[in-house]
C-alpha positions as CSV (number, residue, x, y, z in Angstrom):
1,M,0.0,0.0,0.0
2,L,1.3,3.5,-0.9
3,P,1.9,5.9,1.9
4,P,-1.1,8.1,3.0
5,E,0.6,11.3,1.8
6,L,0.8,9.9,-1.8
7,L,-2.7,8.5,-1.6
8,D,-3.9,11.9,-0.5
9,I,-2.3,13.6,-3.5
10,I,-3.7,11.0,-6.0
11,T,-7.2,11.2,-4.5
12,L,-7.2,15.0,-4.5
13,Y,-6.0,15.0,-8.1
14,T,-8.8,12.8,-9.2
15,G,-11.5,14.4,-7.1
16,D,-13.4,11.2,-7.4
17,R,-15.8,10.7,-4.5
18,V,-16.0,6.9,-4.9
19,V,-12.2,6.6,-4.9
20,A,-12.2,8.6,-1.7
21,W,-14.7,6.4,-0.1
22,V,-12.9,3.2,-1.0
23,L,-9.6,4.6,0.4
24,R,-11.1,6.3,3.4
25,H,-9.3,4.2,5.9
26,Y,-5.9,5.0,4.3
27,L,-6.4,8.7,3.7
28,T,-5.6,11.6,6.0
29,P,-8.9,12.3,7.7
30,S,-8.8,16.0,6.6
31,V,-8.4,15.0,3.0
32,Y,-11.4,12.6,3.1
33,T,-13.5,15.2,4.8
34,D,-12.5,17.8,2.2
35,I,-13.6,15.6,-0.7
36,R,-16.7,14.5,1.0
37,L,-17.9,18.0,2.1
38,T,-16.3,20.5,-0.3
39,K,-18.6,22.2,-2.8
40,R,-18.8,20.3,-6.1
41,R,-21.0,20.6,-9.2
42,F,-21.7,17.7,-11.5
43,L,-23.6,17.3,-14.8
44,I,-25.6,14.2,-15.4
45,Y,-26.3,14.0,-19.1
46,G,-28.3,11.5,-21.0
47,Q,-30.5,11.7,-24.1
48,V,-34.2,12.0,-23.7
49,Q,-35.6,9.0,-21.7
50,S,-32.3,7.1,-21.7
51,G,-32.1,6.4,-18.0
52,K,-31.4,9.7,-16.1
53,T,-33.8,8.7,-13.2
54,A,-31.8,5.5,-12.7
55,A,-28.6,7.7,-12.6
56,I,-30.2,9.8,-9.9
57,M,-30.9,6.7,-7.8
58,D,-27.3,5.7,-8.2
59,V,-26.2,9.0,-6.7
60,L,-28.6,8.4,-3.8
61,H,-27.0,5.0,-3.1
62,Q,-23.4,6.3,-3.1
63,P,-21.7,5.3,0.2
64,L,-20.0,8.6,0.4
65,Y,-23.4,10.2,1.0
66,T,-24.5,7.9,3.8
67,N,-26.2,9.9,6.5
68,I,-26.1,13.1,4.4
69,P,-29.6,14.3,3.4
70,K,-30.4,14.3,-0.3
71,I,-32.9,16.8,-1.9
72,I,-34.3,16.2,-5.4
73,V,-35.9,19.1,-7.2
74,I,-38.2,18.2,-10.1
75,Q,-40.1,20.3,-12.6
76,N,-43.4,21.9,-11.6
77,S,-45.6,19.0,-12.7
78,L,-47.9,16.7,-10.7
79,L,-47.7,14.0,-13.4
80,V,-43.9,14.0,-13.1
81,L,-44.3,13.9,-9.3
82,Q,-46.6,10.8,-9.6
83,Q,-44.0,9.1,-11.8
84,Y,-41.2,9.8,-9.4
85,R,-43.2,8.5,-6.5
86,D,-44.0,5.3,-8.3
87,R,-40.5,4.7,-9.5
88,F,-39.0,5.2,-6.1
89,A,-41.6,2.9,-4.5
90,Q,-40.7,0.2,-7.1
91,A,-37.0,0.7,-6.2
92,Q,-37.8,0.6,-2.5
93,I,-36.2,4.0,-1.8
94,P,-37.9,5.8,1.1
95,L,-39.0,9.2,-0.1
96,Q,-40.7,12.2,1.5
97,I,-42.6,14.7,-0.7
98,I,-42.7,18.2,0.6
99,T,-46.3,19.6,0.7
100,K,-48.2,22.2,2.6
101,D,-49.1,19.4,5.1
102,T,-45.5,18.5,5.9
103,K,-44.7,19.3,9.5
104,T,-41.3,17.8,10.0
105,I,-38.7,16.0,7.9
106,T,-38.7,12.3,8.5
107,S,-36.7,10.9,5.5
108,N,-33.1,11.1,4.3
109,V,-34.4,11.7,0.7
110,L,-36.7,14.7,0.0
111,L,-38.5,15.5,-3.1
112,L,-39.4,19.1,-3.9
113,I,-41.5,20.4,-6.8
114,N,-39.9,23.5,-8.3
115,N,-42.4,26.2,-7.5
116,Q,-42.5,29.0,-5.0
117,H,-45.2,27.4,-2.9
118,R,-43.4,24.1,-2.3
119,Y,-40.1,26.0,-1.6
120,R,-41.9,28.1,1.0
121,Y,-43.3,25.0,2.7
122,Y,-39.8,23.6,2.8
123,C,-38.3,26.8,4.3
124,K,-40.9,26.7,7.1
125,L,-39.7,23.4,8.4
126,A,-37.7,23.8,11.6
127,N,-35.6,20.7,11.1
128,R,-34.6,21.2,7.5
129,P,-31.0,20.2,6.9
130,T,-28.3,22.9,6.7
131,K,-26.0,20.7,4.5
132,Y,-27.2,18.3,1.8
133,V,-26.7,16.9,-1.6
134,L,-28.9,18.6,-4.2
135,L,-30.1,16.9,-7.4
136,M,-31.9,19.0,-9.9
137,D,-33.8,17.2,-12.6
138,E,-34.4,19.0,-15.9
139,A,-32.1,21.6,-14.5
140,D,-31.6,23.4,-17.8
141,A,-35.1,24.8,-17.5
142,Y,-34.3,26.8,-14.4
143,G,-30.5,26.9,-13.9
144,Q,-29.3,27.1,-10.3
145,H,-32.0,26.5,-7.6
146,A,-32.2,28.6,-4.4
147,L,-31.1,25.6,-2.5
148,S,-27.8,25.5,-4.4
149,E,-26.1,27.9,-2.0
150,N,-25.9,25.5,1.0
151,A,-25.6,22.3,-1.0
152,L,-22.4,20.3,-0.5
153,H,-22.6,18.7,-4.0
154,E,-24.9,19.8,-6.8
155,Y,-26.1,17.5,-9.6
156,Y,-27.5,19.1,-12.7
157,V,-29.6,16.5,-14.6
158,T,-30.6,17.2,-18.2
159,A,-30.9,15.9,-21.7
160,T,-30.0,19.4,-23.2
161,P,-26.8,20.6,-21.6
162,H,-26.1,23.0,-24.5
163,H,-28.7,25.3,-23.0
164,S,-27.8,28.4,-20.9
165,H,-24.7,28.4,-18.6
166,Y,-24.0,24.7,-19.3
167,K,-21.9,25.9,-22.3
168,K,-19.2,26.9,-19.8
169,P,-17.0,23.9,-18.9
170,E,-15.6,25.6,-15.8
171,F,-19.1,25.6,-14.2
172,F,-18.8,21.8,-13.5
173,H,-16.2,19.8,-11.7
174,G,-17.1,16.6,-13.5
175,I,-19.7,14.8,-15.6
176,I,-21.7,11.6,-15.4
177,R,-22.5,10.6,-19.0
178,I,-25.2,8.1,-19.5
179,D,-24.3,6.1,-22.6
180,T,-27.4,5.1,-24.6
181,P,-28.4,1.6,-23.6
182,E,-28.5,-1.3,-26.0
183,F,-32.3,-1.1,-26.6
184,Y,-32.5,2.7,-26.7
185,Q,-34.4,4.2,-29.6
186,G,-33.6,7.9,-30.1
187,L,-33.4,10.5,-32.9
188,R,-30.6,8.6,-34.7
189,N,-32.4,5.3,-35.1
190,I,-36.2,5.8,-35.0
191,Q,-38.3,6.0,-38.2
192,L,-38.8,9.5,-39.5
193,E,-41.7,10.3,-41.8
194,Y,-42.5,13.7,-43.2
195,D,-46.2,14.0,-44.1
196,D,-48.4,17.0,-44.7
197,S,-51.6,15.0,-44.7
198,P,-54.5,16.1,-42.4
199,I,-54.3,14.6,-39.0
200,Q,-57.3,12.4,-39.7
201,E,-55.5,10.6,-42.5
202,I,-52.4,10.1,-40.3
203,V,-54.6,8.5,-37.6
204,A,-56.3,6.4,-40.2
205,R,-52.9,4.9,-41.2
206,F,-52.1,4.4,-37.6
207,R,-55.4,2.5,-37.2
208,K,-54.2,0.0,-39.8
209,E,-51.4,-1.2,-37.5
210,P,-52.3,-4.4,-35.5
211,T,-51.8,-2.4,-32.3
212,G,-50.1,0.7,-31.1
213,M,-50.0,3.8,-29.0
214,M,-49.7,7.3,-30.4
215,L,-49.0,10.8,-29.0
216,I,-50.2,13.9,-30.8
217,N,-48.6,17.0,-29.3
218,S,-48.9,19.6,-32.0
219,Y,-51.8,21.6,-30.5
220,R,-51.4,24.5,-28.1
221,Y,-54.8,25.1,-26.6
222,V,-57.0,22.7,-24.6
223,S,-60.0,23.8,-26.7
224,E,-58.1,22.6,-29.8
225,M,-57.3,19.3,-28.2
226,S,-60.9,18.7,-27.1
227,K,-62.2,19.6,-30.5
228,L,-59.8,17.2,-32.2
229,A,-60.7,14.4,-29.9
230,K,-64.4,14.8,-30.5
231,T,-63.8,14.8,-34.2
232,L,-61.6,11.8,-34.3
233,T,-63.8,9.6,-32.0
234,K,-66.7,10.1,-34.4
235,K,-64.5,8.9,-37.3
236,F,-62.7,6.1,-35.3
237,P,-65.1,4.9,-32.6
238,R,-62.9,1.9,-31.7
239,I,-59.8,4.0,-30.9
240,C,-59.3,5.3,-27.3
241,F,-58.6,9.0,-27.5
242,V,-57.3,10.6,-24.3
243,T,-56.8,14.4,-23.8
244,L,-54.2,15.2,-21.2
245,N,-54.6,18.5,-19.3
246,A,-55.8,19.4,-15.8
247,K,-58.9,17.3,-16.6
248,R,-57.9,14.0,-18.2
249,T,-60.7,12.8,-20.5
250,L,-61.3,9.6,-22.4
251,Y,-63.2,9.7,-25.7
252,L,-64.4,6.3,-26.8
253,N,-67.2,5.4,-29.3
254,K,-68.4,9.0,-29.2
255,V,-68.8,9.0,-25.4
256,T,-66.6,10.9,-23.0
257,Y,-65.3,9.6,-19.6
258,K,-63.7,11.8,-16.9
259,L,-60.4,10.2,-15.7
260,R,-59.9,12.8,-12.9
261,K,-56.2,13.2,-12.3
262,K,-55.0,9.7,-13.1
263,P,-51.3,9.4,-14.0
264,I,-50.4,8.4,-17.5
265,T,-49.3,4.9,-16.5
266,K,-52.6,4.2,-14.7
267,I,-54.5,5.4,-17.8
268,I,-52.6,3.0,-20.0
269,D,-53.1,0.1,-17.5
270,L,-56.8,1.0,-17.4
271,L,-57.0,0.6,-21.2
272,E,-55.0,-2.6,-21.4
273,D,-57.6,-4.3,-23.6
274,A,-57.6,-1.4,-26.2
275,T,-55.6,-2.2,-29.3
276,H,-55.1,1.5,-30.2
277,I,-54.7,4.4,-27.9
278,V,-54.1,8.0,-29.0
279,F,-53.0,10.7,-26.4
280,I,-53.6,14.3,-27.3
281,A,-51.4,16.5,-25.1
282,N,-49.3,19.7,-25.1
283,R,-47.8,20.9,-21.9
284,M,-48.3,17.5,-20.4
285,S,-46.2,15.9,-23.2
286,L,-43.0,17.6,-22.2
287,R,-40.0,17.0,-20.0
288,G,-39.8,13.9,-17.8
289,L,-43.1,12.2,-18.7
290,S,-43.0,8.6,-19.8
291,Y,-45.9,7.0,-21.7
292,T,-45.5,3.4,-20.6
293,S,-47.6,0.8,-18.9
294,G,-47.0,-0.2,-15.3
295,N,-45.0,-3.3,-16.3
296,Y,-43.2,-1.4,-19.2
297,T,-44.6,-3.8,-21.8
298,R,-46.5,-1.1,-23.6
299,H,-45.1,2.1,-24.9
300,L,-45.5,4.8,-27.6
301,T,-45.1,3.5,-31.1
302,H,-46.1,6.7,-33.0
303,Q,-45.8,10.4,-32.3
304,Y,-47.1,13.3,-34.4
305,S,-45.5,16.7,-33.7
306,D,-45.0,20.1,-35.4
307,L,-41.7,21.6,-34.4
308,A,-41.5,24.4,-36.9
309,K,-41.9,27.2,-34.4
310,K,-40.3,25.4,-31.4
311,S,-36.7,25.9,-30.1
312,V,-34.3,23.0,-30.5
313,T,-34.3,22.4,-26.7
314,N,-38.1,22.4,-26.6
315,S,-38.3,20.1,-29.7
316,L,-35.9,17.6,-28.0
317,Q,-37.9,17.7,-24.8
318,R,-41.1,17.0,-26.7
319,M,-39.7,13.6,-27.9
320,R,-41.7,11.4,-25.6
321,L,-41.4,8.7,-28.2
322,F,-37.8,8.1,-27.4
323,G,-37.0,5.4,-24.9
324,I,-35.5,2.0,-23.9
325,Y,-37.7,-0.6,-25.5
326,R,-36.6,-4.2,-25.1
327,D,-39.3,-5.4,-27.6
328,Q,-37.4,-3.5,-30.3
329,H,-40.8,-2.6,-31.9
330,P,-40.1,0.1,-34.5
331,V,-41.2,3.5,-33.4
332,K,-42.2,6.3,-35.9
333,L,-42.0,10.1,-35.6
334,I,-44.3,11.9,-38.0
335,L,-43.7,15.5,-38.9
336,P,-44.8,18.1,-41.5
337,T,-42.3,18.5,-44.3
338,N,-41.2,22.0,-43.1
339,N,-39.8,20.3,-39.9
340,E,-36.9,18.7,-41.8
341,E,-34.5,21.5,-41.1
342,K,-35.4,21.5,-37.4
343,I,-34.6,17.8,-37.2
344,Q,-31.2,18.5,-38.6
345,K,-30.6,21.2,-36.0
346,M,-31.7,18.7,-33.3
347,K,-29.1,16.2,-34.5
348,Q,-26.5,18.9,-34.5
349,A,-27.5,19.7,-30.9
350,L,-26.8,16.1,-29.9
351,E,-23.3,16.5,-31.3
352,I,-22.9,19.7,-29.3
353,N,-23.9,17.7,-26.2
354,Y,-21.3,15.1,-27.0
355,D,-18.6,17.9,-27.3
356,I,-19.7,19.2,-23.9
357,C,-19.1,15.7,-22.4
358,R,-15.6,15.6,-24.0
359,W,-14.5,18.5,-21.7
360,F,-14.3,16.0,-18.9
361,A,-13.2,12.9,-20.8
């Protein structure tokens, strides 16, 4: 074994928290404490729906963070909150969600929706931690959170690190890059189809598939979404059409059913006997939402979008079709012909993301 002084130098040079934990019994105590408690910023980058939540769970399990509170900040979405709660329950990770009814902190892992109300509820808690590890999901949407100031280590999780201050390599001390898994289907390997046909004709071709699940997220207003669903259910009475907004609604055989605030997974499980499902969504088809069944055996097979007036970042985040699909069922993205240039810019953005990752290679 090398002398502690040399191990100290090597460990400080690498700055690797896992190395420090493995060598903790051989390091000078002050060096181990320095690495464990000194401010660090890290980028967790992975393509859309390529496994970033699993990477967050890996951080929570790091032995270096034993007995250190962890705070996860997620986007301002109850649907995303529901998915987090379900994923953590499946992984058997104890989780406390901060709400207006929270009186005291009882868990080592806290989840905070990124809005002023939830932050205010958190700040009122007398036993809130003074030092903690902060993980910010979809962080490019809001940059540094107010909780960053007292965080020991900060993790910025995003699929679009080319946005905002992430262009500056000196902002981060290191990067965790999620390599696309074997069964991942993303922009480089899905089927692209450019089609200017009316949406009814596109749905008609989708209906000819033996089975499938489609997302339409090209409409801005709830009134447009509802009108489209009513029109389509008259023409295709056997297809389940679901509008996703504050009031989830199922349109089937010209009849409407209120689904209250059911999460997407529960809706898909409820419609397990339906051969074809079409979701019509806008804001609820962005960042962090997965359209899969509870057992992950059913997923989106088609998506229709119009990205012509969207930013590259917004366009990438709209790609709910991307994902890790072990069945290797081909998935298809359908776009108007004037979207072709935007797709090329999205592909260029992926290359920029790769260059950002090379800063720490």
